[in-house]
C-alpha positions in Angstrom: -10.4 -2.7 -48.8 -10.4 -5.4 -46.1 -7.7 -5.7 -43.5 -7.4 -8.9 -41.6 -5.0 -9.8 -38.7 -3.5 -13.0 -39.7 -1.9 -14.0 -36.4 -4.4 -14.4 -33.3 -1.6 -13.3 -30.8 -1.0 -10.0 -32.4 -4.9 -9.5 -32.1 -4.8 -10.3 -28.5 -1.9 -8.0 -27.7 -3.5 -5.1 -29.7 -6.7 -5.7 -27.6 -5.0 -5.8 -24.3 -2.7 -3.0 -25.1 -5.6 -0.8 -26.1 -7.5 -1.7 -23.1 -4.8 -1.0 -20.9 -3.8 2.4 -22.4 -7.2 3.5 -22.3 -7.7 2.6 -18.6 -4.2 4.0 -17.7 -5.0 7.5 -19.4 -8.6 7.4 -17.3 -6.9 6.6 -14.1 -4.1 9.3 -14.7 -6.9 12.0 -15.6 -9.2 11.3 -12.8 -6.6 11.0 -9.9 -6.1 14.0 -7.9 -3.0 16.5 -8.8 0.2 15.8 -6.4 0.3 19.4 -5.1 0.6 21.0 -1.5 2.1 18.2 -0.1 3.2 19.9 3.1 -0.2 21.4 3.6 -2.0 17.9 3.4 0.5 16.5 6.0 -0.3 19.6 8.3 -4.0 19.2 7.8 -3.7 15.5 8.8 -1.7 16.3 12.0 -4.0 19.3 13.1 -6.7 17.1 14.7 -4.0 15.0 16.4 -1.9 17.6 17.7 1.1 16.2 16.0 4.0 18.0 14.6 5.7 17.8 11.1 9.4 17.4 11.1 11.9 17.5 8.1 13.7 14.2 7.4 16.8 15.5 8.8 15.2 15.7 12.3 14.7 12.0 12.2 17.1 9.7 13.3 19.0 8.2 10.4 18.3 4.6 12.0 14.4 5.4 11.9 14.7 6.5 8.4 16.7 3.3 7.5 14.4 0.9 9.4 11.2 2.5 7.6 12.7 2.1 4.1 14.3 -1.3 4.9 10.9 -2.6 6.1 8.2 -1.0 4.0 10.2 -0.2 0.6 13.6 -1.4 0.4 14.0 0.0 -3.2 12.6 3.3 -2.2 15.6 5.1 -3.6 15.8 3.1 -6.8 12.0 3.6 -8.3 9.9 6.4 -9.5 7.0 5.8 -7.3 6.2 2.3 -8.4 8.0 -0.8 -7.6 7.8 -3.0 -10.8 9.9 -5.6 -9.2 7.8 -5.6 -6.2 4.7 -5.7 -8.4 5.8 -8.9 -10.1 6.9 -10.5 -6.7 3.2 -9.8 -5.5 1.5 -11.1 -8.8 1.8 -15.0 -8.0 0.0 -14.6 -4.8 -2.5 -11.9 -5.7 -3.6 -13.9 -8.8 -3.8 -17.1 -7.0 -6.0 -15.6 -4.3 -8.1 -13.2 -6.3 -6.9 -10.4 -4.0 -4.8 -7.4 -3.8 -3.3 -8.5 -0.2 0.0 -8.3 -1.5 -0.2 -5.0 -3.4 3.5 -4.2 -3.2 2.9 -0.5 -2.2 5.7 1.9 -2.1 6.3 4.4 0.5 5.3 7.0 -2.2 2.2 5.1 -3.0 1.2 4.8 1.0 1.8 8.5 1.2 -0.5 9.1 -1.7 -3.3 6.8 -0.4 -3.2 8.7 2.9 -2.8 12.2 1.9 -4.6 12.3 -1.4 -7.2 9.5 -1.4 -8.4 9.3 2.0 -6.9 6.2 3.0 -9.1 4.0 0.9 -7.3 1.8 -1.9 -9.3 -1.5 -1.3 -10.4 -1.7 -5.1 -8.1 -2.2 -8.4 -9.2 1.3 -9.2 -7.9 2.9 -6.2 -4.8 0.8 -6.4 -4.1 2.3 -9.9 -5.0 6.0 -8.4 -2.2 5.1 -5.7 0.2 4.6 -8.5 -0.7 7.6 -10.5 -0.5 9.9 -7.7 2.8 8.2 -6.6 4.1 9.0 -10.0 3.0 12.6 -9.9 4.7 12.7 -6.6 8.0 11.4 -7.6 7.9 13.9 -10.4 7.3 17.1 -8.4 9.2 16.4 -4.9 12.4 14.8 -3.9 12.9 11.3 -2.1 13.7 13.5 1.3 10.5 15.3 0.9 8.3 12.2 0.0 9.9 10.1 2.9 9.4 13.0 5.5 5.5 13.3 4.3 5.0 9.7 5.1 6.9 9.5 8.4 4.9 12.7 9.4 1.7 11.0 8.2 1.7 7.4 9.0 -0.1 6.1 12.0 1.8 4.2 14.7 -1.0 3.3 17.0 -2.0 4.8 20.5 -3.4 8.0 18.6 0.0 8.7 17.6 0.1 10.3 13.8 3.5 10.9 12.9 7.0 10.1 13.9 7.3 13.1 16.1 4.1 12.1 18.1 5.2 8.3 18.2 8.6 9.0 19.5 7.2 11.0 22.4 4.4 8.7 22.9 6.3 5.5 23.3 9.8 7.0 24.3 9.3 10.5 25.5 12.0 11.9 23.4 12.2 13.6 19.9 12.7 11.6 16.8 16.3 12.8 16.3 17.3 11.0 19.5 15.9 7.7 18.7 18.4 4.9 19.0 18.6 1.5 17.1 16.3 -0.3 19.3 13.6 2.4 19.6 13.7 3.1 16.0 13.2 -0.5 14.9 10.5 -0.9 17.3 8.6 1.9 16.1 9.2 1.0 12.1 7.4 -2.4 13.2 4.3 -0.8 14.4 3.5 0.7 10.8 2.3 -2.8 9.5 -0.2 -3.3 12.4 -0.2 -0.9 15.1 -2.9 -2.7 17.2 -1.3 -6.1 16.9 2.3 -5.1 17.7 1.3 -2.7 20.3 4.4 -3.0 22.7 2.4 -2.2 26.0 -0.6 -4.7 25.4 1.6 -7.2 23.1 5.1 -7.1 24.1 6.1 -10.5 22.7 4.7 -9.9 19.2 6.2 -6.3 19.3 9.5 -7.8 20.0 9.2 -10.4 17.2 8.2 -7.8 14.7 11.2 -5.8 15.9 13.3 -8.8 15.0 11.8 -8.8 11.4 12.7 -5.1 11.1 16.4 -5.7 12.2 17.0 -8.6 10.1 15.7 -6.2 7.0 18.1 -3.5 8.2 20.7 -6.3 8.1 19.7 -7.7 4.6 19.9 -4.3 3.1 23.3 -3.3 4.5 22.3 -0.7 7.2 23.3 -2.9 10.4 25.6 -5.6 10.7 24.3 -8.9 12.7 26.1 -7.9 15.9 24.6 -4.3 15.6 21.2 -5.7 15.2 21.6 -8.3 18.2 22.6 -5.5 20.5 19.2 -3.8 20.0 17.7 -7.0 21.2 20.0 -8.1 24.0 19.0 -5.4 26.6 15.6 -4.4 28.1 13.6 -1.7 26.1 12.0 0.9 28.4 8.9 2.5 27.2 7.5 5.7 28.4 5.4 5.3 31.6 7.5 2.6 32.9 6.7 -0.7 30.9 9.8 -2.7 29.9 10.2 -5.0 27.2 12.4 -7.9 28.2 15.4 -8.7 26.2 15.3 -11.2 23.2 18.7 -13.0 22.9 19.6 -15.7 20.4 17.6 -14.0 17.4 18.3 -15.2 14.1 19.3 -12.2 12.2 21.3 -13.5 9.3 19.9 -12.3 6.0 19.8 -16.0 4.4 20.8 -16.8 0.9 20.3 -14.3 -1.9 17.6 -16.5 -3.5 16.1 -19.9 -3.3 17.3 -22.3 -6.0 14.0 -24.2 -6.0 11.7 -21.4 -6.2 13.8 -19.9 -8.9 14.1 -23.0 -11.1 10.3 -23.7 -10.6 9.3 -20.3 -11.7 11.8 -20.4 -14.8 10.4 -23.6 -15.9 6.7 -22.4 -15.7 7.7 -19.4 -17.8 9.2 -21.3 -20.4 6.3 -23.7 -20.7 4.0 -20.8 -21.2 6.4 -19.1 -23.8 6.4 -22.7 -25.5 2.5 -22.7 -25.7 2.7 -19.2 -27.1 5.2 -19.8 -29.8 3.9 -23.1 -30.9 2.4 -23.1 -34.5 -1.3 -22.5 -34.7 -1.9 -25.9 -36.5 -0.2 -27.7 -33.5 -2.6 -26.3 -31.0 -5.3 -28.2 -29.3 -7.9 -26.1 -31.1 -7.9 -25.3 -34.7 -10.2 -22.5 -34.3 -8.9 -18.9 -34.1 -10.9 -18.4 -30.8 -9.5 -21.4 -29.2 -5.9 -20.5 -30.2 -6.4 -17.0 -28.6 -7.7 -18.4 -25.5 -5.1 -21.0 -25.0 -2.3 -18.5 -25.9 -4.0 -16.0 -23.4 -3.9 -18.5 -20.8 -0.3 -19.4 -21.5 0.4 -15.7 -21.3 -0.8 -15.5 -17.7 1.1 -18.6 -16.8 4.3 -16.7 -18.1 3.7 -13.7 -15.8 3.1 -16.3 -13.0 6.5 -18.1 -13.7 8.3 -14.9 -13.8 6.7 -13.6 -10.6 7.6 -16.7 -8.9 11.2 -16.4 -10.1 11.5 -12.9 -8.9 9.9 -13.7 -5.5 12.8 -16.2 -5.1 15.3 -13.2 -4.7 15.2 -12.0 -1.0 16.3 -8.7 -2.5 16.3 -7.2 -6.2 
């Protein structure tokens, strides 16, 4: 008996779904198990002389600054930030890159502790995600956040928040104030570029970004954030960062109207092409219909991603 697929879109989705499922199963099986988290942190710190501390031994403002800057939906996802992935899709597809990979704190911990710090390929990105999901199913958020804070690099040979707090301010992480914590949190993105001793101006600018994120996520008021910049910030060894006054710390509108409208229009245009009857498409051949609708599907994804990027938080 001959069974035919009468709708090209059904055939397309069947093929894509099968390929994705097989790929995800392969990634899950090949990725390392998320076990011995604390032992892996200790191993990473052993060479640098760092010390692991529980999340409770890190100042709340430091924990908040890292979450607000690196993964603002950390407490709402299970290892993979779907909204963040959709926000990154338009840029990554347009540039054929993974530059805005939307890595969560859990994925970053997975990369550093289980994958040797290497995720420069699509396969490695998927392994990051697989290990992140495994970590979230085995450990609670505070344990994962502590592992991240204890393993991330802050520059100047400081691995982990304990070493960074002493290296830059000569104090324990539990005693960090808002100004100190926001400066340290800003170093994670690019420790050399924002080194406060070599590039104090850039370090202050990055600190301003962190404080704005804290305000946007409700961890600080604008006046509290401004106070962290309004006074000199002394580093261990005597260097002093000058005050930064007049910074714009308001979080801005919840979303950009023009970007939301454009994204919605693009997505609707793609949906219209997908749903148009076959006889009305440009090509009457089945292969041509499938190609046109596959392109339209990509357009829909781009439009949805652009619309989601319009929201400053989600």
